[in-house]
Backbone as a chain_set.jsonl record, in Angstrom:
{"seq": "XXXXXXXXXXXXXXXXXXXXXXXXXXXXXXXXXXXXXXXXXXXXXXXXXXXXXXXXXXXXXXXXXXXXXXXXXXXXXXXXXXXXXXXXXXXXXXXXXXXXXXXXXXXXXXXXXXXXXXXXXXXXXXXXXXXXXXXXXXXXXXXXXXXXXXXXXXXXXXXXXXXXXXXXXXXXXXXXXXXXXXXXXXXXXXXXXXXXXXXXXXXXXXX", "coords": {"N": [[-10.988, 12.591, 7.459], [-10.529, 15.166, 5.018], [-8.939, 17.458, 2.727], [-9.608, 19.725, 0.102], [-7.623, 20.215, -2.775], [-6.396, 23.199, -4.153], [-6.336, 23.29, -7.308], [-5.747, 25.093, -9.376], [-3.808, 26.759, -8.316], [-1.866, 25.039, -7.573], [1.332, 23.579, -7.278], [1.695, 21.31, -8.718], [-0.022, 21.383, -10.827], [0.32, 21.382, -13.705], [1.633, 18.943, -14.074], [-0.278, 17.176, -13.032], [-2.487, 17.601, -14.793], [-1.329, 16.873, -17.224], [-0.528, 14.078, -16.96], [-2.962, 12.981, -16.221], [-4.395, 12.8, -18.549], [-3.51, 10.549, -19.806], [-4.016, 7.209, -21.089], [-2.997, 5.224, -19.481], [-2.039, 6.283, -16.602], [-0.507, 5.422, -14.504], [2.611, 4.569, -12.942], [5.382, 2.417, -12.071], [7.641, 0.959, -9.627], [10.15, -1.45, -8.679], [11.806, -2.849, -5.952], [14.27, -4.137, -3.627], [13.626, -4.73, -0.139], [15.132, -4.529, 2.971], [14.571, -6.808, 5.458], [15.545, -7.809, 7.792], [15.857, -6.826, 10.499], [13.202, -6.144, 11.024], [11.849, -8.594, 10.816], [12.839, -10.067, 12.996], [11.988, -8.396, 15.051], [9.21, -8.588, 14.806], [8.841, -11.289, 15.488], [9.735, -11.19, 18.122], [7.77, -9.549, 19.237], [5.634, -11.153, 18.901], [3.882, -10.853, 16.762], [2.267, -11.506, 13.718], [4.327, -11.687, 10.836], [3.412, -10.691, 8.371], [1.391, -8.869, 9.162], [2.965, -7.147, 10.6], [4.749, -5.964, 8.673], [2.865, -4.888, 6.987], [1.713, -2.936, 8.623], [3.935, -1.2, 8.94], [4.181, -0.384, 6.321], [1.774, 1.036, 5.794], [2.125, 3.039, 7.667], [4.359, 4.346, 6.567], [3.246, 5.257, 4.154], [1.446, 7.149, 5.171], [3.195, 9.049, 6.059], [4.217, 10.265, 3.842], [3.248, 12.827, 1.957], [2.315, 12.937, -0.761], [1.377, 10.388, -1.262], [-0.987, 10.403, -0.037], [-2.739, 11.81, -1.537], [-5.742, 11.845, -3.499], [-7.726, 11.39, -6.423], [-10.842, 12.686, -6.976], [-13.559, 12.701, -8.822], [-13.329, 15.616, -10.637], [-11.623, 16.738, -8.939], [-8.799, 17.063, -6.688], [-7.928, 15.622, -3.653], [-6.579, 15.75, -0.327], [-6.038, 13.392, 1.998], [-6.242, 13.026, 5.564], [-5.57, 10.671, 6.855], [-4.576, 7.461, 5.731], [-5.86, 4.261, 5.079], [-5.906, 0.638, 4.676], [-6.588, -1.737, 2.085], [-6.19, -4.978, 1.977], [-5.366, -7.965, 0.216], [-6.659, -11.048, 1.203], [-6.069, -14.415, 1.705], [-8.06, -17.401, 1.499], [-8.945, -20.692, 2.847], [-9.733, -22.193, 0.648], [-8.192, -21.225, -1.352], [-9.11, -18.999, -2.719], [-9.423, -15.383, -2.646], [-10.239, -12.486, -0.675], [-11.083, -8.979, -0.626], [-9.949, -6.993, 1.92], [-10.621, -4.64, 4.624], [-8.656, -2.618, 6.489], [-8.296, -0.588, 9.112], [-6.026, 1.975, 9.787], [-3.906, 2.147, 12.619], [-1.775, 3.885, 14.733], [-0.489, 2.629, 16.838], [1.052, -0.416, 16.967], [0.261, -2.742, 18.275], [-2.47, -2.371, 18.669], [-3.237, -2.147, 15.995], [-2.629, -4.724, 15.175], [-4.654, -6.216, 16.424], [-6.896, -5.218, 15.046], [-6.276, -6.012, 12.418], [-6.052, -8.825, 12.671], [-8.688, -9.505, 13.355], [-10.03, -8.715, 11.033], [-8.833, -10.356, 9.095], [-9.728, -12.865, 9.982], [-12.48, -12.464, 9.574], [-12.64, -12.186, 6.753], [-11.734, -14.716, 5.989], [-13.855, -16.246, 6.684], [-15.882, -15.645, 4.989], [-17.221, -15.329, 1.641], [-16.384, -14.571, -1.796], [-15.229, -11.57, -3.522], [-15.775, -8.867, -2.751], [-16.799, -7.883, 0.297], [-17.712, -5.911, 1.865], [-18.33, -2.333, 2.186], [-16.102, 0.122, 0.79], [-13.963, 2.811, 1.675], [-12.514, 5.839, 0.178], [-9.994, 6.529, 0.986], [-7.577, 4.752, 0.775], [-4.869, 2.333, 0.443], [-4.146, -0.142, -1.983], [-3.205, -3.324, -1.191], [-1.051, -6.128, -1.361], [0.304, -9.432, -0.924], [2.684, -11.607, -2.286], [3.793, -14.28, -1.533], [5.013, -16.499, -2.615], [6.77, -16.015, -4.648], [9.828, -14.625, -5.618], [9.819, -11.919, -6.942], [10.974, -9.773, -9.631], [9.761, -7.809, -10.926], [6.478, -6.455, -11.471], [3.121, -6.407, -12.588], [-0.212, -4.99, -12.651], [-3.669, -5.895, -12.858], [-5.752, -3.752, -14.673], [-8.447, -1.552, -15.061], [-8.973, 0.65, -17.41], [-11.023, 2.434, -17.833], [-12.027, 3.001, -15.404], [-11.973, 5.44, -12.885], [-9.234, 5.598, -11.294], [-7.028, 6.24, -8.616], [-5.569, 5.157, -6.636], [-2.779, 4.106, -4.831], [-0.88, 1.082, -5.366], [0.522, -1.512, -3.624], [2.833, -4.074, -3.249], [4.303, -7.027, -1.856], [6.902, -9.5, -2.155], [8.32, -12.808, -1.987], [9.805, -13.862, 1.086], [13.188, -13.748, 1.461], [16.282, -15.328, 2.346], [19.685, -14.726, 2.911], [23.051, -15.029, 3.6], [22.668, -14.44, 6.312], [20.946, -12.308, 6.227], [17.657, -10.978, 5.677], [15.253, -10.379, 3.131], [12.768, -8.784, 1.028], [11.098, -8.435, -2.1], [9.728, -5.363, -3.135], [7.009, -3.873, -4.723], [5.712, -0.954, -6.133], [3.021, 0.886, -7.307], [1.797, 3.848, -8.715], [-0.223, 6.798, -9.341], [0.884, 8.991, -11.78], [0.192, 11.626, -11.961], [-0.016, 12.452, -9.401], [2.132, 11.502, -7.986], [5.66, 11.403, -8.18], [8.948, 10.184, -9.264], [10.679, 11.062, -7.25], [9.022, 11.083, -4.968], [8.371, 8.4, -4.814], [10.915, 7.419, -4.148], [11.216, 8.659, -1.669], [9.166, 7.445, -0.228], [10.046, 4.728, -0.228], [12.479, 5.005, 1.169], [11.486, 5.95, 3.628], [9.888, 3.782, 4.427], [11.874, 1.764, 4.631], [13.404, 2.802, 6.746], [11.517, 2.65, 8.812], [11.167, -0.114, 8.914], [13.605, -0.786, 9.903], [13.582, 0.219, 12.417]], "CA": [[-11.027, 13.994, 7.069], [-9.758, 15.47, 3.827], [-9.012, 18.837, 2.261], [-9.542, 19.824, -1.352], [-6.472, 20.951, -3.279], [-6.66, 24.274, -5.107], [-5.537, 22.849, -8.449], [-5.293, 26.239, -10.165], [-2.61, 27.335, -7.691], [-1.077, 23.894, -7.104], [2.582, 23.492, -8.032], [1.627, 20.103, -9.554], [-1.135, 21.547, -11.757], [0.664, 20.942, -15.054], [1.919, 17.514, -14.001], [-1.558, 16.505, -12.836], [-3.282, 17.663, -16.024], [-0.629, 16.125, -18.274], [-0.61, 12.637, -16.773], [-4.357, 12.563, -16.109], [-4.908, 12.566, -19.889], [-2.979, 9.286, -20.308], [-4.827, 6.011, -20.889], [-2.385, 4.574, -18.32], [-1.257, 7.299, -15.894], [0.246, 4.828, -13.405], [3.955, 4.047, -13.172], [5.744, 1.596, -10.933], [9.03, 0.58, -9.352], [10.356, -2.66, -7.887], [13.08, -2.719, -5.242], [14.334, -4.985, -2.425], [13.543, -4.113, 1.186], [15.789, -5.317, 4.01], [13.584, -7.172, 6.488], [16.252, -8.542, 8.837], [15.486, -6.315, 11.825], [11.744, -6.199, 11.152], [11.427, -9.991, 11.026], [13.162, -10.417, 14.384], [11.13, -7.589, 15.923], [7.871, -9.177, 14.761], [8.898, -12.518, 16.294], [9.864, -10.764, 19.518], [6.49, -8.991, 19.667], [4.616, -12.179, 18.644], [2.957, -10.312, 15.764], [2.543, -12.117, 12.409], [5.195, -10.814, 10.057], [2.579, -10.014, 7.37], [0.744, -7.725, 9.807], [4.023, -6.217, 10.999], [5.225, -5.124, 7.561], [1.717, -4.113, 6.502], [1.621, -1.755, 9.487], [5.022, -0.288, 8.599], [3.891, 0.148, 4.991], [0.739, 2.078, 5.915], [2.744, 4.161, 8.395], [5.19, 5.075, 5.608], [2.312, 5.948, 3.259], [0.886, 8.304, 5.862], [4.253, 10.035, 6.28], [4.571, 10.881, 2.557], [2.017, 13.532, 1.585], [1.819, 12.629, -2.104], [0.685, 9.099, -1.228], [-2.305, 10.633, 0.568], [-3.603, 12.471, -2.516], [-6.639, 11.013, -4.302], [-8.533, 12.107, -7.401], [-12.275, 12.42, -6.79], [-14.188, 13.475, -9.881], [-12.335, 16.508, -11.232], [-10.894, 17.347, -7.836], [-7.761, 16.337, -5.957], [-8.07, 15.824, -2.214], [-5.522, 15.241, 0.53], [-6.609, 12.766, 3.185], [-5.447, 13.084, 6.786], [-5.112, 9.319, 7.184], [-4.823, 6.423, 4.741], [-6.0, 2.904, 5.602], [-5.474, -0.356, 3.691], [-7.36, -2.893, 1.645], [-5.225, -6.036, 1.67], [-5.949, -9.235, -0.236], [-6.525, -12.089, 2.223], [-6.366, -15.732, 1.143], [-8.877, -18.332, 2.261], [-8.525, -22.089, 2.775], [-9.995, -22.733, -0.697], [-7.246, -20.523, -2.233], [-9.63, -17.735, -3.236], [-9.092, -14.298, -1.727], [-11.193, -11.388, -0.564], [-10.511, -7.665, -0.33], [-10.214, -6.61, 3.306], [-10.457, -3.235, 5.001], [-7.943, -2.54, 7.76], [-8.115, 0.801, 9.518], [-4.696, 2.185, 10.357], [-3.723, 2.629, 13.983], [-0.336, 4.11, 14.917], [-0.007, 1.621, 17.785], [1.075, -1.674, 16.231], [-0.505, -3.756, 19.015], [-3.88, -2.137, 18.344], [-3.42, -2.506, 14.59], [-2.61, -6.189, 15.113], [-6.003, -6.682, 16.776], [-7.775, -4.847, 13.932], [-5.943, -6.84, 11.257], [-6.401, -10.222, 12.961], [-10.144, -9.631, 13.283], [-10.438, -8.599, 9.637], [-8.39, -11.578, 8.421], [-10.68, -13.919, 10.363], [-13.758, -12.195, 8.92], [-12.514, -12.518, 5.333], [-11.581, -16.162, 5.839], [-15.15, -16.875, 6.951], [-16.853, -15.149, 4.021], [-16.885, -15.723, 0.271], [-16.462, -13.476, -2.746], [-14.187, -10.542, -3.486], [-16.2, -7.661, -2.034], [-17.642, -8.294, 1.417], [-18.09, -4.712, 2.613], [-18.099, -1.082, 1.474], [-14.744, 0.619, 0.941], [-13.781, 4.265, 1.524], [-11.555, 6.242, -0.852], [-8.663, 6.769, 1.558], [-6.975, 3.435, 0.886], [-3.918, 1.758, -0.491], [-4.389, -1.542, -2.322], [-2.027, -4.022, -0.685], [-1.064, -7.578, -1.577], [1.538, -10.184, -0.714], [2.848, -12.745, -3.194], [4.901, -14.888, -0.794], [5.534, -17.663, -3.322], [7.622, -15.598, -5.76], [10.796, -13.54, -5.428], [9.679, -11.244, -8.23], [11.813, -8.615, -9.939], [8.867, -6.872, -11.588], [5.084, -6.814, -11.215], [2.078, -5.581, -13.189], [-1.522, -5.159, -12.038], [-4.847, -5.786, -13.714], [-6.224, -2.367, -14.605], [-9.585, -1.135, -15.876], [-8.612, 2.021, -17.731], [-12.198, 3.306, -17.821], [-12.358, 3.277, -14.006], [-11.139, 6.558, -12.419], [-8.473, 5.057, -10.168], [-5.821, 6.976, -8.229], [-5.13, 4.512, -5.403], [-1.505, 3.378, -4.951], [-0.913, -0.37, -5.196], [1.789, -1.894, -3.012], [2.917, -5.532, -3.132], [5.55, -7.628, -1.391], [7.15, -10.836, -2.658], [8.768, -13.888, -1.104], [10.857, -13.548, 2.059], [14.421, -14.43, 1.076], [17.365, -15.295, 3.33], [21.006, -14.907, 2.327], [24.163, -14.518, 4.425], [22.151, -13.919, 7.573], [20.056, -11.182, 5.983], [16.355, -11.291, 5.093], [14.759, -9.3, 2.282], [11.61, -9.044, 0.175], [10.873, -7.476, -3.172], [8.607, -4.441, -2.976], [6.551, -3.219, -5.944], [4.82, 0.172, -5.853], [2.403, 1.481, -8.488], [1.112, 5.07, -8.296], [-0.676, 7.71, -10.392], [1.964, 9.947, -12.01], [-0.309, 12.98, -11.746], [0.06, 12.73, -7.972], [3.383, 10.983, -7.427], [6.807, 11.321, -9.082], [10.018, 9.308, -8.804], [11.184, 11.561, -5.968], [8.124, 10.651, -3.89], [8.597, 6.956, -4.712], [12.141, 7.244, -3.387], [10.959, 9.082, -0.292], [8.367, 6.394, 0.391], [10.896, 3.555, 0.004], [13.408, 5.357, 2.246], [10.728, 6.02, 4.884], [9.528, 2.416, 4.791], [13.061, 1.048, 5.088], [13.745, 3.313, 8.072], [10.559, 2.09, 9.764], [11.452, -1.547, 9.046], [14.847, -0.9, 10.672], [13.458, 0.865, 13.731]], "C": [[-10.142, 14.201, 5.839], [-9.897, 16.945, 3.504], [-8.859, 18.85, 0.742], [-8.356, 20.69, -1.757], [-6.941, 22.011, -4.277], [-5.783, 24.019, -6.342], [-4.979, 24.024, -9.236], [-3.998, 26.839, -9.621], [-1.668, 26.254, -7.136], [0.209, 23.818, -7.92], [2.655, 22.235, -8.907], [0.548, 20.218, -10.635], [-0.808, 20.976, -13.145], [0.945, 19.438, -15.081], [0.616, 16.717, -13.91], [-2.367, 16.466, -14.125], [-2.643, 16.845, -17.136], [-0.836, 14.627, -18.121], [-2.044, 12.133, -16.652], [-4.989, 12.3, -17.467], [-4.391, 11.26, -20.5], [-4.002, 8.169, -20.128], [-4.316, 5.233, -19.674], [-1.494, 5.576, -17.606], [-0.41, 6.738, -14.754], [1.658, 4.452, -13.853], [4.385, 3.293, -11.924], [7.232, 1.355, -10.817], [9.025, -0.735, -8.581], [11.735, -2.563, -7.248], [13.098, -3.667, -4.044], [14.251, -4.149, -1.149], [14.208, -5.052, 2.192], [14.811, -5.542, 5.159], [14.238, -7.823, 7.712], [15.8, -8.114, 10.236], [13.987, -6.463, 12.047], [11.257, -7.611, 11.455], [11.677, -10.402, 12.477], [12.268, -9.651, 15.359], [9.716, -8.159, 15.96], [7.808, -10.453, 15.601], [8.929, -12.181, 17.777], [8.53, -10.273, 20.072], [5.341, -9.977, 19.503], [3.484, -11.641, 17.753], [3.272, -10.98, 14.428], [3.324, -11.149, 11.522], [4.417, -10.055, 8.983], [1.944, -8.756, 7.965], [1.79, -6.682, 10.187], [4.454, -5.34, 9.828], [4.093, -4.387, 6.872], [1.579, -2.833, 7.322], [2.694, -0.736, 9.142], [4.774, 0.366, 7.238], [2.858, 1.269, 5.067], [1.3, 3.294, 6.656], [3.593, 5.002, 7.451], [4.326, 5.851, 4.629], [1.813, 7.231, 3.909], [1.918, 9.395, 6.132], [4.686, 10.758, 5.003], [3.314, 11.505, 1.963], [1.458, 13.095, 0.232], [1.1, 11.296, -2.177], [-0.683, 9.219, -0.557], [-3.228, 11.444, -0.34], [-4.492, 11.444, -3.211], [-7.402, 11.931, -5.259], [-9.986, 11.702, -7.204], [-13.038, 13.316, -7.76], [-13.133, 14.293, -10.59], [-11.459, 17.169, -10.182], [-9.762, 16.447, -7.338], [-7.932, 16.653, -4.487], [-6.867, 15.219, -1.502], [-6.165, 14.695, 1.794], [-5.661, 12.894, 4.376], [-4.802, 11.732, 7.086], [-5.494, 8.37, 6.057], [-4.879, 5.072, 5.444], [-5.599, 1.917, 4.499], [-6.583, -1.333, 3.342], [-6.353, -3.932, 1.185], [-5.957, -7.277, 1.182], [-5.627, -10.31, 0.802], [-6.957, -13.424, 1.625], [-7.188, -16.578, 2.098], [-8.361, -19.759, 2.084], [-8.726, -22.678, 1.385], [-9.16, -22.046, -1.778], [-7.872, -19.38, -3.03], [-9.195, -16.637, -2.267], [-10.216, -13.272, -1.719], [-10.46, -10.1, -0.269], [-10.92, -7.247, 1.076], [-10.21, -5.093, 3.447], [-9.84, -3.2, 6.39], [-7.653, -1.083, 8.082], [-6.769, 0.959, 10.204], [-4.784, 2.673, 11.791], [-2.23, 2.754, 14.205], [0.276, 3.093, 15.865], [-0.088, 0.248, 17.123], [0.306, -2.785, 16.95], [-1.999, -3.606, 18.718], [-4.16, -2.496, 16.885], [-3.435, -4.023, 14.421], [-3.987, -6.767, 15.427], [-6.98, -6.421, 15.628], [-7.548, -5.782, 12.757], [-6.333, -8.299, 11.486], [-7.901, -10.453, 12.843], [-10.631, -9.585, 11.833], [-10.013, -9.82, 8.827], [-9.354, -12.722, 8.724], [-12.022, -13.723, 9.665], [-13.712, -12.581, 7.44], [-12.462, -14.024, 5.136], [-12.868, -16.927, 6.121], [-16.266, -16.293, 6.1], [-16.471, -15.703, 2.655], [-17.009, -14.498, -0.633], [-15.356, -12.461, -2.552], [-14.556, -9.385, -2.566], [-17.2, -8.042, -0.947], [-18.057, -7.124, 2.292], [-17.89, -3.499, 1.718], [-16.671, -0.599, 1.756], [-14.711, 2.135, 0.803], [-12.758, 4.558, 0.429], [-10.127, 6.352, -0.314], [-7.95, 5.454, 1.867], [-5.682, 3.347, 0.093], [-4.417, 0.342, -0.79], [-3.103, -2.308, -2.022], [-2.147, -5.514, -0.956], [0.307, -8.166, -1.275], [1.533, -11.366, -1.679], [4.017, -13.56, -2.651], [5.513, -16.123, -1.441], [6.599, -17.298, -4.345], [8.555, -14.458, -5.332], [10.833, -12.744, -6.729], [10.674, -10.091, -8.381], [11.028, -7.574, -10.726], [7.436, -7.362, -11.382], [4.161, -5.866, -11.964], [0.765, -5.877, -12.475], [-2.607, -5.142, -13.109], [-5.427, -4.388, -13.547], [-7.397, -2.17, -15.552], [-9.393, 0.34, -16.177], [-9.805, 2.972, -17.768], [-12.609, 3.673, -16.398], [-11.431, 4.371, -13.479], [-10.389, 6.201, -11.135], [-7.259, 5.931, -9.875], [-5.196, 6.384, -6.971], [-3.803, 3.788, -5.611], [-1.681, 1.892, -4.669], [0.469, -0.831, -4.749], [1.788, -3.405, -2.776], [4.294, -5.958, -2.643], [5.655, -9.05, -1.925], [7.597, -11.804, -1.566], [9.869, -13.409, -0.159], [12.083, -14.403, 1.749], [15.465, -14.282, 2.178], [18.694, -15.564, 2.635], [22.046, -14.235, 3.209], [23.666, -13.839, 5.696], [21.233, -12.723, 7.447], [18.75, -11.668, 5.367], [15.894, -10.088, 4.269], [13.525, -9.755, 1.524], [11.592, -8.017, -0.935], [9.632, -6.656, -2.867], [8.284, -3.841, -4.34], [5.541, -2.15, -5.564], [4.337, 0.746, -7.172], [1.609, 2.698, -8.033], [0.777, 5.937, -9.499], [0.363, 8.828, -10.548], [1.497, 11.402, -11.913], [-0.186, 13.418, -10.307], [1.432, 12.445, -7.384], [4.454, 10.954, -8.51], [7.846, 10.358, -8.513], [10.601, 9.74, -7.474], [10.349, 11.048, -4.806], [8.179, 9.132, -3.703], [9.83, 6.689, -3.854], [11.963, 7.599, -1.928], [10.154, 8.021, 0.454], [9.228, 5.178, 0.727], [11.871, 3.814, 1.15], [12.701, 5.383, 3.603], [10.343, 4.632, 5.36], [10.738, 1.654, 5.316], [13.484, 1.505, 6.487], [12.822, 2.751, 9.142], [10.802, 0.592, 9.982], [12.719, -1.781, 9.881], [14.721, -0.395, 12.101], [13.094, -0.121, 14.822]], "O": [[-9.145, 13.506, 5.647], [-10.84, 17.605, 3.941], [-8.079, 18.084, 0.176], [-8.109, 21.747, -1.177], [-7.781, 21.742, -5.135], [-4.64, 24.472, -6.409], [-3.847, 23.958, -9.717], [-3.187, 27.367, -10.383], [-0.785, 26.543, -6.327], [0.17, 23.979, -9.14], [3.557, 22.101, -9.734], [0.24, 19.225, -11.294], [-1.576, 20.182, -13.689], [0.536, 18.745, -16.012], [0.43, 15.722, -14.611], [-2.878, 15.412, -14.506], [-3.347, 16.193, -17.908], [-1.276, 13.969, -19.064], [-2.312, 10.969, -16.951], [-6.024, 11.637, -17.539], [-4.797, 10.901, -21.605], [-4.762, 8.161, -19.159], [-5.104, 4.653, -18.928], [-0.321, 5.716, -17.952], [0.325, 7.482, -14.104], [1.871, 4.065, -15.002], [3.826, 3.496, -10.846], [7.985, 1.523, -11.776], [8.046, -1.09, -7.924], [12.715, -2.237, -7.917], [12.04, -3.972, -3.495], [14.737, -3.02, -1.091], [13.878, -6.236, 2.252], [14.294, -4.594, 5.751], [13.534, -8.337, 8.581], [15.409, -8.948, 11.052], [13.551, -6.861, 13.127], [10.349, -7.796, 12.266], [10.817, -11.018, 13.108], [11.842, -10.198, 16.376], [9.093, -8.209, 17.02], [6.844, -10.674, 16.334], [8.24, -12.805, 18.584], [8.193, -10.539, 21.226], [4.212, -9.695, 19.905], [2.307, -11.933, 17.963], [4.437, -11.023, 14.034], [3.025, -9.957, 11.463], [4.726, -8.895, 8.709], [1.961, -7.697, 7.339], [1.535, -5.48, 10.106], [4.521, -4.117, 9.959], [4.328, -3.361, 6.234], [1.352, -1.761, 6.762], [2.41, 0.459, 9.058], [5.116, 1.53, 7.031], [3.046, 2.33, 4.473], [0.989, 4.435, 6.315], [3.559, 6.231, 7.516], [4.644, 6.995, 4.304], [1.764, 8.279, 3.265], [1.555, 10.539, 6.403], [5.427, 11.739, 5.061], [2.416, 10.792, 1.516], [0.249, 12.903, 0.098], [0.283, 11.092, -3.075], [-1.447, 8.254, -0.515], [-4.365, 11.736, 0.031], [-4.066, 10.321, -3.481], [-7.684, 13.087, -4.946], [-10.322, 10.519, -7.257], [-13.151, 14.524, -7.554], [-12.152, 13.745, -11.092], [-10.655, 18.047, -10.492], [-9.775, 15.233, -7.545], [-8.067, 17.817, -4.109], [-6.223, 14.3, -2.007], [-6.765, 15.441, 2.568], [-4.44, 12.874, 4.22], [-3.65, 11.657, 7.512], [-6.588, 8.456, 5.499], [-4.046, 4.774, 6.301], [-5.013, 2.321, 3.495], [-7.401, -1.705, 4.183], [-5.736, -3.787, 0.129], [-7.038, -7.603, 1.673], [-4.48, -10.464, 1.223], [-8.065, -13.553, 1.105], [-7.047, -16.496, 3.319], [-7.462, -20.011, 1.281], [-7.978, -23.566, 0.978], [-9.385, -22.253, -2.97], [-7.229, -18.842, -3.932], [-8.663, -16.925, -1.195], [-11.031, -13.206, -2.639], [-9.353, -10.113, 0.27], [-12.109, -7.16, 1.381], [-9.849, -4.364, 2.523], [-10.429, -3.693, 7.353], [-6.86, -0.429, 7.404], [-6.412, 0.18, 11.088], [-5.626, 3.503, 12.132], [-1.483, 1.825, 13.898], [1.443, 2.731, 15.711], [-1.174, -0.203, 16.759], [-0.242, -3.675, 16.3], [-2.705, -4.598, 18.538], [-5.197, -3.081, 16.574], [-4.187, -4.543, 13.598], [-4.433, -7.705, 14.766], [-7.786, -7.283, 15.278], [-8.501, -6.289, 12.165], [-6.884, -8.94, 10.591], [-8.339, -11.467, 12.299], [-11.536, -10.328, 11.453], [-10.76, -10.271, 7.958], [-9.749, -13.46, 7.822], [-12.637, -14.69, 9.215], [-14.632, -13.223, 6.933], [-13.081, -14.551, 4.212], [-12.962, -18.12, 5.829], [-17.444, -16.423, 6.431], [-15.508, -16.46, 2.532], [-17.658, -13.515, -0.278], [-14.638, -12.483, -1.553], [-13.766, -8.971, -1.717], [-18.315, -8.472, -1.243], [-18.68, -7.312, 3.338], [-17.346, -3.615, 0.62], [-16.107, -0.874, 2.815], [-15.358, 2.689, -0.086], [-12.202, 3.64, -0.174], [-9.165, 6.275, -1.078], [-7.745, 5.086, 3.024], [-5.42, 4.156, -0.798], [-5.039, -0.292, 0.061], [-2.038, -1.973, -2.543], [-3.22, -6.095, -0.799], [1.328, -7.485, -1.36], [0.515, -12.034, -1.862], [5.106, -13.544, -3.225], [6.427, -16.729, -0.882], [7.273, -18.187, -4.864], [8.117, -13.46, -4.759], [11.765, -12.879, -7.522], [11.145, -9.517, -7.399], [11.589, -6.562, -11.146], [7.21, -8.549, -11.147], [4.389, -4.656, -11.978], [0.64, -6.885, -11.779], [-2.482, -4.466, -14.13], [-5.577, -3.897, -12.429], [-7.342, -2.577, -16.712], [-9.62, 1.188, -15.315], [-9.623, 4.189, -17.739], [-13.444, 4.556, -16.203], [-10.213, 4.247, -13.611], [-10.861, 6.474, -10.031], [-6.539, 6.318, -10.795], [-4.385, 7.036, -6.313], [-3.711, 2.932, -6.491], [-2.511, 1.492, -3.852], [1.466, -0.57, -5.422], [0.859, -3.947, -2.177], [5.308, -5.34, -2.967], [4.646, -9.726, -2.125], [7.287, -11.63, -0.388], [10.751, -12.647, -0.554], [12.017, -15.632, 1.774], [15.533, -13.256, 2.854], [18.817, -16.516, 1.863], [21.949, -13.05, 3.527], [24.181, -12.797, 6.1], [20.786, -12.176, 8.455], [18.734, -12.65, 4.625], [16.109, -8.937, 4.65], [13.265, -10.951, 1.392], [12.013, -6.875, -0.75], [8.619, -7.181, -2.403], [9.176, -3.355, -5.035], [4.629, -2.396, -4.775], [5.139, 1.058, -8.053], [0.835, 2.611, -7.081], [1.411, 5.829, -10.549], [0.685, 9.525, -9.586], [2.32, 12.31, -11.796], [-0.243, 14.611, -10.009], [1.843, 13.069, -6.406], [4.188, 10.528, -9.634], [7.663, 9.79, -7.436], [10.978, 8.901, -6.655], [10.889, 10.629, -3.782], [8.052, 8.632, -2.585], [9.804, 5.851, -2.953], [12.495, 6.923, -1.047], [10.423, 7.732, 1.62], [9.153, 4.653, 1.838], [12.07, 2.951, 2.005], [13.239, 4.904, 4.601], [10.451, 4.325, 6.547], [10.644, 0.971, 6.336], [13.877, 0.685, 7.316], [13.264, 2.414, 10.24], [10.661, 0.091, 11.098], [12.884, -2.839, 10.488], [15.638, -0.558, 12.906], [12.953, 0.267, 15.982]]}, "num_chains": 1, "name": "protein.A"}
């Protein structure tokens, strides 16, 4: 479900119109996320750590309203729920774009994600199904402890979907952390909302 935003009376009207005229309206941040508690909790629950932090990420997205806005044509809509399209690697080192429907219960989400990972690993090509608009684009780059990240972008494609990536799991002095990179459309999201998302995600990873 979604609701259309009344842009004329929206407090972001000027921001939206200003940044929507940019060739590149996206901006991004990179920051470390403490994974110490989350890693142990995932082990305790016998849930793959990738699925565990993906679930926490989507949960955080759904708790921050601005991350649920999408541009559709000339309209802005607010979705009730956001799901995820995560890149899943196959044995031949290619990857496919998955679709994982969010479920608040992590055990149920684990089943959904495991089934989708298996499906992707037994198909070929990038696009193996239709995708809705209420998504985040999600990826893990577990080989690199990056301090910055860019994304391939087709500027002629009307894109407003946030892109969220995690890096290599690092251990130091008994603590575990990963780099997090977030890219979002500046007509919909500002630095304040980026900060709110990171704070919400960190709180969920610590819970």
